[in-house]
N, C-alpha and C positions, 0 to 999 in steps of 0.2 A: 940210277942215281936221281932222287929225288929234286926237281925243279926249284932253287931258291929264288923268292920273289917278296917285294917289299908289300907292306899293307897297301899304301896308296897306288901301287902298280894294278892290283888284283881289283881295287874299287873303279880306276879308270877303266883297266883291261875289261870287266864283265858286268860293271854297272853304269859310269857314264857313257861309255861308248857303244852302250848296248841299244838294241831298237825299244826303247820304252815310249810311250803317249806322251805328247806334250800339251801341255794346258795356257791357253792364256792367263787364267789366273795365277799362275808361279810365277813370277817375275823373276825370282833368283834360283835354281836347282842344285843338282847334286854338285860338289867340288869346294864350296865354302866352307866358315866356319857356321851360319845357315842358313835354311833355305826363307825366300821372303815370300809370302801369298797375299794376296790382294782378295778382300772381300767385297764381292759386288753391290751396290747399292740394294738395299730391301732384303739381300740375305745374310742368314747367321754361321759360324763356323760350328760346327760338331767334331769331338774328338773319341776314338776308342782306340784301348790298347791292348795286346794279346802277347803271350809269351807260350811257344810250344815248344814242347821238351820231347827230346827224341827217347822212345821209349813208354813216354805218359801220351802224349796227343796224336803221334804217330810211332809204328812199331820200328823197331832200330833199323830195320832191312830195307824200308820204304827206300824207293830211289828216289832222285835228286827231282824229278821231275813231279812227282805226286807231293812232295816235301812245298815244293814252291807251292804248286797250286792251291793244297788247301791250308797253308798259310796266308796266302793272303786273300781266297775265298771266303773262309771263315770270317776273319777281321772286318771285310766289305760287307758280309751278312749282319752286323752290328749296325753301320750305316743303314740297311735294308730296312731294320729293324723298327729306325728311326722313322722313315719315310725320306731320307737325306741322299741326296745325289753325290756319289762318290769324285773326290776332290782332289788329293794328293794322299802320299803314302811315305812314312819313314821305314828305313829296316836297319834293325841292329841286329849282325848275321856272328853266331860265335862257331867256329869252326875247329875240332881237332888238328888238321893239318892241312895244307895246301895241297891242292887237287885239282888240275887243269877240266879235266874231263868231268868230274861231279860239278865242278863252279858253272861250264859252260851249260850242262843240262838244265842246272839249278836257274841259271838267268835267263837262258831261252824260253823256258816253261814261264816261269814270274814274270818276262816281259808279255807274252802270251794272255797271260790271266789279266795285266793290267790293261791291256788293249780291249777285253772282253768288257770291261767294268767302266772302261774309261778313266783310268786312275792313275796319275803321274807319281815317279818316283822324284821325291824332293832330294833325299838325301838317307843319311845314314851312319854308322859304324860298323866297324871290323874287329873282330878278338878272337883269340885263339884260347880254345878248351872245348868241353863236351858240347855236342853238336846240339844248339836251338837257336830260333828264330823267334824274335822281337819286332813287331810293327805298330807301328800309330799309324792311325788312319784318321784321313780330316775329311770330312763331306760338309755340304754346303745345302743349307733350310732355310725355307721363308722366313719375315721376321716373324708371321704372325701364327705359325703351325708345327706341328710336331707330334711326332708320336709315341707314347711314354706307357712306361709301363702303371701307371697311377689312375687311369683312367675309366678303368671299367665299374660298371654301374650294374646294380639289379635289374633281370629280366634282358640284359644283353646277352646278345647270341655270341657263342664260341666257336670261331672257325680255326681250322689250318689251311694253308696250305700244302701241294702235291702228296708225296706219300710217305707214310709214317713207318719205320723200322728198318730200312731198308739198310741203312749205312751201319746200324749195330751189327746187323747180321754180315754185312760184308767185311767190319772188322774182325769179326769170328775166323771169318773165312782166310785175313790175310795171317792168320797165327797157324794155319794149316799147314803142313806138308803133307804132300798127296798126289793122284793124279791129277791130269789136268782139268779145269776146272769146266763147266758147263756153262751154256748161253748165259743161262739166269745167274749163275753164283758168278760170272762176270760182269752182267748188271750188276749186282747185289755190290761187289767191290767196287766196281766204278762209282757207284754213290756213296760208298766213305771217300775212295780216293779223291775224286775231283767232285768235291761238294759245290752246288751252285746257290750263289745268295742272290736273294730277290730283290733285286733292288727297281726294277720297274713295279712287280707287286706293291712293295714299298709308298713308291711314290703314289701310284693308284691311291692308297686306303689312306693317304694324308687328311683328307677332310673326313672321311668316312667313317675309320674306325675309331674308338674311344682307348683304347690302347693296344699295345703290339710286342712280342718279343721273339727273338730266335731261338729255335730249339736245339740247344747245344747239350743240356743236362739229361734231356727225356720230358716227353709232353707232360707228365704229372708234374715233374719238380718246376719245371719252367711254366705251367702257369700258374702252380704254387705263387711263383714270385709277380704275377700278375696280380694274385689275388691279395697276397700279402701288403703289395704296394697301394692297392684300392681299397683294403679294410672289407672284403668282401668273401665268398665261399664260391665253387665253380660245382656244377653238375657236369661229368661227361658220362656220354653214350657209347659205350664200347662198341655197338653193331655199326655205329657211324662212322669210326676211325677209318680214312682210306690207307688199304693194305694195297699194295701192287701183286701182279696175278705171277711177278717174279720169286715174291717174299712168300707167297703161300704156298707155290711149289716148292720149294726150299723146305720149306719146316711148316710143322703141325700150326693151326688154326690160333691154339692157346698160345703158343711159342711164337709166334707173327706179331699176336694182340700185346704180349710182355716186352717184346721188343720196341713197338712203337710206343707202347706207355711209358717206359724208363728206360732204353737202348742210350738214346742221344746222338750225337753229331748228324742229326737230319738237317740243320741249318734250313728246316722249313720254319716259315713265319705262323705264329700263333698269336691270333687279335681276336678283340673283342669290337663289336658294334650293334648300335638298336636294330631293333627288327625293321621298322622304316627302311633302312637303306640295304635291303636284300636286294634289290632289283639294280640299285647301282654295283654291289660289290660283284653281283653276275656279270656286269658290264665289265668292271675292272678285272675280274678272271680273263673275258674274252679279249678283251686287248691287250694284255699282257702275256695273256698263251701258258698260264698258269692257273690248275683248277685248285678251286675255294671250296672247302667243303665246312659245312655247319654240324659240329658233334659236339654242343651241348651251350647250357646256359650260365651265366653268372647270375649267384644267387645267395641269397641272405646267411650271416654265420660265417665262419673262417675255416669250415672244412672243404677240401678235395676229393668230392665223391666220385666215383665210376660203376657204375651198370650198365647190367647187359640187356636185352630186350624184353623180358620178361622181369625187369625192376630189382635182378638180384644185385647185390654189391660184388664186381669184382676186385679180387685185391692183386695188383703187380707184383712181380716177382721180387721187385728192387726198384727203389724211388733216386734214378738217375745216378748221376757220378761225383763223387766228394775228392778233392783235393787231401784234406786232412781229417 
């Protein structure tokens, strides 16, 4: 027989009493009508919100552990793209039914991810319905700096962090039922299931990069957002795009490139910077432990063009994900 439990008991049992990180900036946390966050002198608050829906943002069969990690990491990735330091998050959780085992796994994974990014749970809401997770994250920025999409200028270098395309391949693997995955396939699935927000890299780029965005919908689509906001075009060199050995072992080179150009779900940073900042960016990459690869240039016009090492245009199989 299914356990009967009240909403506030669930919140207390799995969230208020759970091991989430604390922050001195949160003067009132979960359990009241509102949370209260202090903004230290010289700092600004920045906010972002995302909703993740079963069957759209994660497979309906995904474990509670994966759902929790993805939900928080992809939200924190928005803070990373602004160069912000994570502060607190608010969770609105919609569940089809009460399941203590699922909730324990979800809460444990969520708390672990929260500790990784030093972001405290400030409060939230719990309702019954089709599974979905909405999170609002809040971060801190200096009064005088922020990474935005609108700062790119002609002749800026275009960079990406990490490797691209792994998560899109991992998503496809998550939809397959078959023999056990190889170690390469396990790696690719892990890149989809457990994305990593590039917080330290974003902070390091705060006064070096002219624009930035996290890659959620695919490189070309998200670079297009920078170009649109900055009133520029972009030229991308396909042979410079960083592809992991695991991805190249899993699919042919052209398919791997399509995953990288338009697959999405990477949650790496795409950013622009003047040529004169190359040495400083190399230092940020070293300090943060995150590779940063120059893949192109900001150009005049409004086109996003990708060419190979012979100068021939490369047409991607698709251009990112669209909800509508």
